[in-house]
C-alpha positions in Angstrom: 0.0 0.0 0.0 3.0 2.3 0.5 3.7 2.5 -3.3 0.0 3.2 -4.0 -0.1 6.0 -1.4 3.1 7.5 -2.8 1.6 7.4 -6.3 -1.5 9.3 -5.2 0.5 11.8 -3.2 2.7 12.4 -6.3 -0.4 13.0 -8.5 -1.8 15.4 -5.9 1.5 17.3 -5.6 1.8 17.6 -9.3 -1.7 18.9 -9.6 -1.0 21.4 -6.8 2.1 22.6 -8.7 0.2 22.9 -11.9 -2.5 24.9 -10.3 0.1 27.1 -8.6 1.8 27.7 -11.9 -1.5 28.6 -13.6 -2.3 31.0 -10.8 1.2 32.7 -11.2 0.7 32.9 -15.0 -2.8 34.4 -14.6 -1.5 36.9 -12.1 1.3 38.0 -14.4 -1.1 38.4 -17.3 -3.6 40.3 -15.2 -0.7 42.6 -14.0 0.4 43.2 -17.5 -2.9 43.7 -19.3 -5.2 45.1 -16.5 -2.8 47.6 -14.7 -0.5 50.4 -15.9 2.5 48.1 -15.1 3.2 47.3 -18.8 3.0 51.0 -19.7 5.6 51.8 -17.0 7.9 49.1 -18.2 7.6 50.3 -21.8 8.2 53.9 -20.7 11.3 53.0 -18.7 12.8 51.3 -21.8 11.8 54.1 -24.2 13.6 56.7 -22.0 16.9 54.8 -22.6 16.7 55.6 -26.3 18.7 58.8 -27.3 16.5 61.5 -28.9 18.8 61.6 -31.9 17.6 58.1 -32.8 14.0 59.3 -32.5 14.9 61.9 -35.2 16.2 59.3 -37.5 13.2 57.0 -36.9 10.9 59.9 -37.8 12.8 60.5 -41.0 12.2 56.9 -42.0 8.6 56.9 -40.9 7.6 60.1 -42.8 8.6 58.4 -46.1 6.0 55.7 -45.6 3.3 58.2 -44.4 3.7 60.7 -47.2 3.7 57.9 -49.8 0.0 57.4 -48.8 -0.8 60.9 -47.8 1.2 63.4 -49.9 2.2 66.8 -48.4 0.2 69.8 -49.6 0.4 73.5 -49.2 -0.1 74.7 -45.7 -2.9 77.3 -46.0 -3.8 77.2 -42.3 -0.5 78.4 -40.8 0.2 75.0 -39.2 4.0 75.3 -39.4 4.0 78.8 -37.9 1.7 77.9 -35.0 3.7 74.7 -34.3 7.0 76.6 -34.1 5.3 79.1 -31.7 4.5 76.2 -29.5 8.1 75.0 -29.6 9.1 78.5 -28.4 6.5 78.3 -25.7 7.9 75.0 -24.6 11.3 76.7 -24.2 9.6 79.4 -22.1 8.1 76.7 -19.9 11.5 75.0 -19.4 13.2 78.3 -18.7 10.5 79.3 -16.2 10.8 76.1 -14.4 14.6 76.2 -14.2 14.6 79.8 -12.8 11.7 79.4 -10.4 12.6 75.8 -9.4 8.9 74.8 -9.3 8.6 72.4 -12.2 5.0 73.4 -12.8 5.1 72.2 -16.4 7.0 69.0 -15.7 10.2 67.7 -17.4 9.0 66.7 -20.9 10.0 70.1 -22.2 13.6 69.8 -21.0 14.9 68.3 -24.3 12.5 70.1 -26.6 15.3 71.6 -28.6 16.8 68.2 -29.4 13.9 67.4 -31.7 13.7 68.4 -35.4 10.2 69.9 -35.3 8.4 69.9 -38.7 4.7 70.7 -38.9 2.7 70.2 -42.1 -0.5 69.3 -43.9 -1.1 66.1 -45.9 -3.9 65.3 -48.4 -6.2 62.6 -47.1 -9.7 62.7 -48.5 -12.4 61.9 -45.9 -9.8 61.2 -43.2 -10.0 63.5 -40.2 -6.8 62.8 -38.3 -3.4 64.0 -37.3 -0.1 62.1 -37.1 2.8 62.4 -34.6 6.0 60.7 -35.7 9.1 60.3 -33.6 11.7 63.1 -33.6 9.2 65.9 -34.0 7.4 65.3 -37.4 3.7 66.2 -37.1 1.2 66.1 -40.0 -2.5 67.2 -40.0 -4.9 66.0 -42.7 -6.4 68.6 -45.0 -9.8 67.0 -44.4 -9.6 67.8 -40.7 -8.8 71.4 -41.3 -11.4 71.8 -44.0 -14.3 70.1 -42.1 -13.7 71.5 -38.6 -13.0 75.2 -39.4 -10.5 75.4 -36.5 -9.5 78.7 -34.9 -5.7 79.4 -34.5 -6.1 78.4 -30.8 -7.7 75.1 -31.7 -5.0 74.4 -34.3 -2.5 75.1 -31.5 -4.4 72.7 -29.2 -4.2 70.0 -31.9 -0.5 70.5 -32.5 0.2 70.7 -28.8 -1.6 67.4 -28.4 0.5 65.8 -31.1 3.7 67.3 -29.6 2.7 65.6 -26.4 2.7 62.2 -28.1 6.2 63.0 -29.5 7.7 64.2 -26.2 6.2 61.3 -24.3 7.4 58.9 -27.0 4.0 57.2 -27.2 4.6 55.5 -30.6 7.8 53.9 -29.4 6.2 52.8 -26.2 3.4 51.1 -28.1 5.9 49.1 -30.2 7.9 48.2 -27.1 4.8 47.1 -25.2 3.6 44.9 -28.1 7.0 43.3 -28.5 8.3 43.5 -25.0 10.2 40.2 -24.6 11.7 40.3 -28.1 12.7 43.9 -27.7 14.6 43.1 -24.4 16.2 40.0 -25.9 17.2 41.7 -29.1 18.7 44.6 -27.2 20.7 42.4 -24.9 22.2 40.2 -27.6 22.4 42.9 -30.3 25.7 43.0 -32.3 26.2 44.6 -35.7 30.0 44.0 -35.9 30.7 47.7 -36.6 33.4 48.0 -33.9 31.2 50.3 -31.8 29.6 49.0 -28.7 26.0 50.3 -28.7 24.3 51.2 -25.4 21.1 49.4 -24.4 19.0 52.3 -25.6 20.8 52.4 -29.0 20.2 48.7 -29.4 16.5 49.2 -28.6 16.4 51.9 -31.3 17.8 49.5 -33.8 14.8 47.3 -33.2 12.4 50.2 -33.4 13.7 51.1 -36.9 12.2 47.9 -38.2 8.8 49.3 -37.3 9.3 52.7 -39.0 7.0 52.0 -41.9 3.8 51.7 -39.8 4.5 54.0 -36.8 2.1 56.6 -38.2 -0.7 54.0 -38.1 -0.4 53.1 -34.5 -3.2 53.9 -32.1 -2.7 55.3 -28.7 -4.2 54.3 -25.3 -6.5 56.4 -23.3 -3.7 57.0 -20.8 -1.6 58.3 -23.8 -4.4 60.6 -24.8 -4.7 62.1 -21.3 -0.9 62.7 -21.2 -1.0 64.4 -24.7 -4.0 66.6 -23.6 -2.0 67.6 -20.5 1.0 68.5 -22.7 -1.2 70.6 -25.0 -2.7 72.4 -22.0 0.8 73.2 -20.6 2.1 74.3 -24.0 -0.8 76.7 -24.6 -0.5 77.9 -21.0 3.2 78.6 -21.6 2.4 81.1 -24.3 1.2 83.4 -21.5 4.8 83.3 -20.0 5.9 85.6 -22.9 5.8 89.0 -21.3 7.2 90.7 -24.4 4.2 89.5 -26.4 6.4 88.1 -29.1 4.2 84.9 -29.2 0.5 84.9 -29.8 -1.3 83.7 -26.7 -3.4 80.5 -27.0 -5.9 79.9 -24.2 -5.6 76.3 -22.7 -9.3 75.9 -22.9 -8.8 75.7 -26.7 -7.9 72.0 -26.0 -11.4 71.4 -24.7 -12.9 73.4 -27.6 -11.0 71.3 -30.2 -12.2 68.0 -28.7 -15.8 69.3 -28.5 -15.6 70.2 -32.2 -14.3 66.7 -33.0 -17.0 65.1 -30.8 -19.8 67.1 -32.5 -18.4 66.3 -36.0 -18.2 62.6 -35.1 -21.9 62.6 -34.4 -22.5 64.1 -37.9 -19.9 62.0 -39.9 -18.7 58.9 -38.1 -17.0 57.6 -41.2 -14.7 60.6 -41.6 -13.7 60.6 -37.9 -13.2 56.9 -37.6 -9.5 57.3 -38.1 -9.3 59.8 -35.3 -11.3 57.8 -32.8 -9.3 54.6 -33.6 -5.9 56.3 -33.0 -7.1 58.9 -30.4 -9.8 57.2 -28.2 -11.9 58.5 -25.4 -12.8 61.9 -26.8 -16.0 62.5 -24.6 -14.3 61.4 -21.4 -11.3 63.7 -22.2 -13.6 66.7 -22.6 -15.1 66.0 -19.2 -11.6 65.8 -17.7 -10.6 69.1 -19.2 -13.7 70.8 -17.9 -12.9 69.5 -14.4 -9.3 70.6 -14.8 -10.4 74.2 -15.5 -13.0 74.2 -12.7 -10.3 73.3 -10.2 -8.2 76.4 -11.0 -8.7 79.1 -8.4 -9.5 82.7 -9.5 -5.9 83.8 -9.4 -4.8 81.0 -11.7 -7.7 81.7 -14.1 -6.8 85.4 -14.3 -3.4 84.4 -15.8 -5.3 83.6 -19.0 -7.2 86.9 -19.4 
């Protein structure tokens, strides 16, 4: 009977180990897919990549994007407004460094390392905008033609896309989707050029393989909230220019832009399908921006008069 008892105990222990293994796997999957943990991991890896490689990645990506959506004349002042926001980002960084308050956060610290390029592309019936690594931003002519945006709303749109660039959201999406292979390829990377790449440079080599479809990647709701916050801060930073060199763009223009998109979506869901697929959660983001404005005290609101 001892052999029989040992056999049953062995089966019971094996089943216990299998259940324990399944529980561990289920916990890891839940942690990865149901919590921000995967986003944090992807963000940590993305910040190891030098900005100069973002610029090169953007140069490769724009070739693919503009083969589908050719660049057209900018009749809306997109490039001019975009460069004003770059200057506003510098003001925000300068203000933080001098006052040591870091009100605007650190994403503007390396804004001058990017090669900012704002433009318009021809895309019939596609209401959308694209943020490519390195600072390349494109807006479809359909969006500008259909929504009749004010300069402040164009600034809000460009500020939002700049937020995607500065937070490296496209790179994070690729890293998150290919997390294990990205880590493995970076650790074993060797191109026999006599130069020892850093971990971040090795990660960048892997990202270059995805350059052709970076413009088509969708963003998460968390990404959208971060990009909205960046747009809000950039527009707010235009009020730091006491010499009035820059035009001032009210941060509430971000909410106005999203409201126009939401209203237009109700009238033409086909045209805005591209926007909602790559920029989800429009209605919830409008509510969040309303709440953000309502939480400002009277002194803070007077800054924007």
